[in-house]
C-alpha positions in Angstrom: 0.0 0.0 0.0 1.2 3.5 -0.7 2.3 5.6 2.2 2.0 9.3 2.9 5.7 9.7 2.2 5.5 8.7 -1.4 3.6 11.1 -3.7 1.5 12.8 -1.1 4.2 15.1 0.3 4.4 17.1 -2.9 1.0 18.6 -3.6 0.5 21.4 -1.1 0.7 24.3 -3.5 -2.1 23.0 -5.7 -4.6 22.8 -2.9 -6.7 25.5 -1.3 -6.8 26.1 2.5 -10.3 24.6 2.5 -9.0 21.4 0.9 -6.1 21.1 3.3 -8.6 21.4 6.2 -10.7 18.7 4.7 -7.7 16.4 4.2 -6.7 17.1 7.8 -10.1 15.9 9.0 -9.9 12.8 6.8 -6.7 11.8 8.5 -7.4 12.7 12.1 -7.3 9.2 13.4 -4.0 8.5 11.8 -2.5 11.6 13.2 -3.7 10.8 16.7 -2.0 7.4 16.5 1.2 8.8 15.2 1.5 11.4 17.9 0.2 9.5 20.9 3.6 8.6 22.1 5.2 12.0 21.7 6.5 13.7 24.9 4.3 16.4 26.1 5.6 19.9 26.9 4.7 21.2 30.3 2.5 23.9 28.7 0.2 21.1 27.5 -1.2 21.2 31.0 -2.3 24.8 30.4 -4.4 24.0 27.3 -8.2 24.2 27.5 -10.4 21.2 26.7 -11.6 23.3 23.7 -8.0 23.2 22.3 -8.1 19.4 22.3 -10.8 19.6 19.7 -8.7 21.5 17.3 -6.8 18.8 15.4 -4.2 18.6 12.7 -3.6 15.4 10.9 -0.7 13.5 9.3 -2.2 14.3 5.9 -1.8 18.1 6.5 1.8 17.5 7.5 2.7 15.7 4.3 1.0 18.3 2.2 3.2 21.1 3.6 6.0 20.3 1.2 6.5 21.4 -2.4 4.2 20.9 -5.4 4.6 17.8 -7.6 4.9 18.8 -11.2 1.9 17.6 -13.3 -0.4 16.8 -10.4 -4.0 17.4 -11.2 -5.9 18.7 -8.2 -9.6 18.0 -8.1 -9.6 18.8 -4.4 -9.7 22.6 -4.0 -12.9 24.5 -3.9 -11.5 27.7 -5.3 -13.4 30.3 -7.4 -12.0 31.0 -10.8 -10.6 34.6 -10.3 -8.9 34.8 -13.7 -12.1 36.2 -15.2 -12.1 39.2 -12.9 -11.0 42.6 -14.3 -7.7 42.6 -12.3 -6.1 45.6 -14.0 -9.1 47.7 -13.3 -9.3 46.4 -9.7 -5.7 47.3 -9.2 -6.4 50.9 -10.2 -9.5 50.9 -7.9 -7.4 49.7 -5.0 -4.7 52.3 -5.6 -7.4 55.0 -5.8 -8.9 54.0 -2.5 -5.5 54.4 -0.8 -4.8 57.7 -2.6 -8.2 59.2 -1.9 -9.4 57.5 1.3 -6.2 56.1 2.7 -6.7 57.4 6.3 -10.1 55.8 6.4 -9.1 52.6 4.6 -6.2 51.9 6.9 -7.9 52.9 10.2 -10.2 51.0 12.5 -13.9 51.0 11.5 -17.2 50.4 13.0 -17.7 46.9 14.5 -20.8 46.2 12.4 -19.3 47.2 9.1 -19.8 50.3 7.0 -23.3 51.6 6.4 -22.8 51.7 2.6 -21.7 48.0 2.4 -24.5 46.8 4.6 -26.9 48.6 2.3 -25.3 47.1 -0.7 -25.4 43.6 0.9 -29.1 44.0 1.2 -29.2 44.5 -2.5 -27.2 41.4 -3.1 -29.6 39.5 -0.8 -32.5 40.9 -2.8 -30.9 39.2 -5.9 -30.8 36.0 -3.8 -34.5 36.3 -3.0 -34.5 38.0 0.4 -36.5 41.2 -0.1 -37.0 42.5 3.4 -33.4 42.7 4.7 -32.6 45.7 6.9 -29.0 47.1 7.0 -29.4 47.5 10.7 -29.6 43.7 11.1 -26.6 43.0 8.9 -23.3 42.2 10.6 -20.2 42.2 8.3 -17.8 39.4 9.2 -14.4 38.1 8.2 -16.0 35.6 5.8 -18.9 33.3 6.5 -16.7 31.0 8.6 -16.2 33.8 11.1 -20.0 34.2 11.1 -20.4 30.5 11.9 -17.9 30.8 14.8 -19.9 33.8 16.3 -23.1 31.8 16.0 -21.6 28.9 17.9 -20.2 31.2 20.6 -23.5 33.0 21.0 -25.9 30.1 21.1 -24.0 27.0 22.3 -22.6 25.8 25.6 -20.5 22.6 25.7 -22.7 19.6 25.2 -25.4 21.5 23.3 -26.5 19.9 20.0 -26.0 21.3 16.5 -27.9 19.4 13.8 -26.4 19.4 10.3 -26.5 17.7 7.0 -24.3 14.6 6.5 -22.1 15.3 4.6 -21.4 19.0 5.3 -18.8 21.7 5.1 -15.5 20.8 6.7 -15.0 24.4 8.0 -18.3 24.3 9.9 -17.4 21.0 11.5 -14.1 22.3 12.6 -15.7 25.5 14.0 -18.4 23.8 15.9 -16.2 21.0 17.3 -14.0 23.7 18.8 -16.9 24.8 21.0 -17.3 21.3 22.3 -20.8 20.9 21.0 -22.6 17.6 20.2 -22.8 17.4 16.4 -25.7 15.3 15.2 -26.1 14.4 11.5 -29.5 14.4 9.8 -30.1 12.1 6.8 -30.5 13.5 3.3 -30.9 12.2 -0.2 -30.6 13.6 -3.7 -33.2 16.3 -2.8 -31.4 17.4 0.3 -32.3 17.3 3.9 -35.2 14.9 4.6 -37.9 16.6 6.8 -39.1 13.3 8.3 -35.5 12.4 9.2 -35.1 15.8 10.8 -38.3 15.4 12.8 -37.2 11.9 14.0 -33.7 13.0 15.0 -35.1 16.0 17.0 -37.7 13.7 18.8 -35.0 11.2 19.7 -32.6 13.8 21.0 -35.2 15.6 23.0 -36.3 12.3 24.5 -32.7 11.7 25.6 -32.7 15.1 27.3 -30.5 16.9 24.8 -30.6 20.6 24.2 -30.7 21.3 20.5 -29.7 24.9 19.6 -29.1 25.1 15.8 -29.7 23.4 12.5 -26.8 24.3 10.2 -27.6 23.8 6.5 -26.2 24.7 3.1 -29.5 24.3 1.1 -28.0 25.4 -2.2 -25.3 23.2 -3.8 -24.1 21.7 -0.5 -20.4 21.5 0.0 -19.4 18.7 -0.6 -22.3 16.9 -2.3 -23.5 19.6 -4.7 -27.1 18.8 -3.8 -29.8 21.4 -3.8 -32.6 21.3 -1.2 -35.9 20.7 -2.9 -38.2 23.8 -2.9 -41.1 21.8 -1.4 -39.0 20.8 1.6 -37.8 24.2 2.5 -40.6 25.7 4.5 -41.4 22.3 6.2 -37.8 22.2 7.5 -38.1 25.7 9.0 -41.5 24.8 10.5 -40.1 21.7 12.1 -37.3 23.7 13.7 -39.6 26.5 14.8 -41.9 24.0 16.6 -38.9 22.6 18.4 -37.4 26.1 19.1 -34.3 25.5 17.1 -32.7 28.3 15.2 -31.9 27.6 11.5 -28.3 28.7 10.5 -28.6 29.0 6.7 -25.2 29.2 4.8 -25.7 30.3 1.2 -22.3 30.9 -0.4 -23.3 29.2 -3.7 -26.9 30.4 -4.1 -26.2 32.9 -6.9 -24.2 30.3 -8.8 -27.1 28.2 -10.1 -26.2 27.5 -13.7 -29.5 28.5 -15.2 -29.9 31.6 -13.1 -33.3 30.5 -11.8 -32.7 30.8 -8.1 -34.4 28.9 -5.3 -35.9 30.9 -2.5 -33.7 31.0 0.6 -35.1 29.6 3.8 -34.7 33.1 5.3 -36.9 34.7 2.7 -40.3 34.0 4.4 -38.8 33.4 7.9 -37.1 36.5 9.3 -37.4 35.5 12.9 -36.4 31.8 12.7 -33.4 31.9 10.3 -30.0 33.4 10.8 -28.6 33.8 7.2 -25.0 33.7 6.2 -23.6 35.1 3.0 -20.1 35.7 1.5 -18.3 37.5 -1.3 -15.7 34.6 -1.4 -17.5 32.7 -4.2 -19.0 35.7 -6.1 -16.0 38.1 -5.9 -12.8 37.4 -4.0 -12.1 35.1 -1.1 -8.9 36.8 -0.1 -10.7 40.0 0.9 -12.4 37.9 3.8 -15.7 39.7 3.7 -18.9 37.9 4.6 -22.0 38.8 6.5 -24.8 37.6 8.8 -28.4 38.7 8.4 -29.5 38.3 12.0 -33.1 38.2 13.4 -33.7 41.6 14.8 -34.3 40.4 18.3 -30.9 38.6 18.3 -28.8 41.2 16.4 -27.3 43.1 19.3 -26.0 39.9 21.1 -24.6 38.6 17.8 -23.0 41.9 16.9 -21.3 42.3 20.3 -19.9 38.7 20.1 -18.5 39.4 16.7 -17.0 42.7 17.8 -15.3 41.1 20.8 -13.2 38.9 18.5 -12.5 41.0 15.4 -13.1 44.5 16.7 -14.1 45.5 13.2 -14.2 43.9 9.7 -11.3 45.0 7.5 -12.0 48.5 6.4 -9.9 48.5 3.2 -11.6 45.3 2.0 -15.0 46.7 2.7 -14.2 49.8 0.7 -13.0 47.7 -2.2 -16.1 45.5 -2.2 -18.3 48.6 -2.0 -16.6 50.1 -5.0 -16.9 46.8 -6.9 -20.7 46.6 -6.2 -21.1 50.3 -7.0 -19.0 50.7 -10.2 -18.6 47.2 -11.7 -21.0 44.9 -13.4 -21.1 42.4 -10.6 -24.3 40.8 -11.9 -22.6 40.3 -15.2 -19.6 38.8 -13.5 -21.9 36.3 -11.8 -23.4 35.4 -15.1 -19.9 34.8 -16.5 -19.3 32.5 -13.5 -22.5 30.6 -14.1 -21.6 29.9 -17.7 -18.0 28.9 -16.9 -18.9 26.6 -14.0 -21.7 25.0 -15.9 -19.3 24.2 -18.7 -16.7 22.8 -16.3 -19.3 20.8 -14.4 -20.6 19.3 -17.7 -17.0 18.4 -18.7 -16.4 16.7 -15.4 -19.7 14.7 -15.6 -18.8 13.7 -19.2 -15.4 12.5 -18.1 -17.0 10.5 -15.3 -19.3 8.8 -17.8 -16.4 8.1 -20.1 -13.9 6.6 -17.6 -15.5 5.6 -14.3 -16.3 1.9 -13.5 -20.0 1.0 -13.6 -20.0 0.5 -9.8 -19.3 4.2 -9.1 -22.1 6.8 -8.9 -22.1 10.5 -8.5 -24.3 13.6 -8.1 -25.3 15.9 -10.9 -25.3 19.4 -9.5 -27.2 22.4 -10.9 -24.8 24.9 -9.5 -21.9 25.4 -7.1 -18.4 23.8 -7.3 -18.6 20.1 -6.4 -19.5 16.6 -7.5 -19.8 13.8 -4.9 -18.8 10.3 -5.8 -20.0 7.1 -4.1 -18.0 3.9 -4.3 -19.4 0.4 -3.4 -19.9 -0.3 0.3 -16.8 -1.5 2.1 -14.3 0.7 0.3 -12.6 3.4 2.3 -11.7 6.3 0.0 -9.0 7.7 2.4 -6.2 5.2 1.6 -7.0 5.8 -2.1 -5.8 9.4 -1.7 -2.2 8.3 -1.7 -2.7 5.9 -4.6 -4.3 8.7 -6.5 -1.5 11.1 -5.8 1.0 8.5 -7.1 -1.2 8.4 -10.2 -1.1 12.2 -10.5 -4.5 13.2 -9.2 -5.7 14.4 -5.8 -9.3 14.5 -4.4 -10.8 14.9 -0.9 -11.9 11.7 0.9 -15.5 11.6 2.1 -14.6 11.1 5.8 -13.5 14.8 5.9 -17.1 15.9 5.7 -18.6 13.9 8.5 -18.5 14.4 12.3 -18.1 10.7 12.9 -14.5 10.3 11.5 -15.7 6.9 10.3 -14.3 5.4 7.1 -16.3 6.6 4.0 -16.9 5.2 0.6 -17.4 8.8 -0.7 -15.1 11.4 -2.2 -15.4 15.0 -3.5 -14.3 16.3 -6.8 -14.1 20.1 -7.4 -14.5 21.5 -10.9 -14.6 25.3 -10.4 -11.0 26.2 -10.9 -10.0 23.5 -13.3 -10.1 23.8 -17.1 -12.2 21.2 -19.0 -9.3 19.3 -20.5 -7.6 19.1 -17.2 -10.8 17.8 -15.5 -10.9 15.0 -18.1 -7.3 14.1 -17.6 -7.7 14.1 -13.8 -10.7 11.7 -14.1 -8.7 9.5 -16.5 -6.0 9.2 -13.9 -8.4 8.6 -11.1 -10.6 5.9 -12.7 -8.0 3.1 -12.6 -7.3 3.8 -8.9 -11.0 3.3 -8.1 -11.3 0.4 -10.4 -8.4 -1.4 -8.7 -10.0 -0.8 -5.3 -13.3 -2.1 -6.5 -11.7 -5.2 -7.9 -9.8 -5.9 -4.7 -12.7 -5.7 -2.3 
């Protein structure tokens, strides 16, 4: 069997931070075993129990070395920034410093600038939320920061957060750091199953558990690419309302539906029962670290104060640049460009899977977003195949990364957003024999 020291230690620079986090989760058990015998420094006794829940795996270690030439990465969930007007943005950034430098480089208000909060309400209107009030918008350092604030505000150790299985690795890492009890809810090709949600809630309440939040990515879930069916959406909110559970709706991919016909967010008709998270990371630039939370009015002050206590204020320069982009650029046209591009790349990936994959492998067919989710036959663990894949010149994210259980998984995630069509085909061509060999050997 291949080991981490073979091809794996050479792929770091092809992978996004999000992919590295996912690979870290997939290998947590291996890392624990490898480090169990290491001598502890006396400062280990000072660490909080929360710190013990922040893990790094052997996989992350081996990916911290240099890039292997020719490796095809189907792992990273990066937006394709090359289509942005970078020359013009460079001039805009320079003008912000030249004309507003003292403001741009100074501390700002903890809730974010008034202009950007108003503009964010316009973005949310495009997403289907028509009643957003800038006073209830809290600008954050990306949506993951907003998730962290939500966990801090609502959850004590041992409280339950419900979530889809699979779900976003960053949310898992954030919630686990707060020592919460993460409980998965079953889904299918149409997203979260309302009856499964109701059953899970009833069982947990019967066991005396305190359920605080349902975290969900209803549009093009990361990693599965699945979109929650419209007919299930209100039912899910109603179930949570009845149980006094706040819905934490994360919608980074909602505007990236390939046909532009957008599903209504859970928040649209439920202003008191849904805390809505948005981000410019997928529709503009992740490096600016600007996201937001649209908080129910009765909860906004507590949420805002908790956010301010950590970050003091969102980055002022980034806010001014995003505001200028929304004011003076064709951001809707840019999103349309992304939709076309990502639809073409998704189609190329699906065509390659049809061409090369063994008959025993199945996959999702997303209508938007960045990801396709593969399912192998039962009994095959995709994690060891990571190393075989890297030796074959391709890297993916094993499915175990996206589950709170850390159990072996027969799933894996492929990302198409940042990879040209011909490279997607080559990556799948390299991956298919790896999976075929594993299937034949079971």
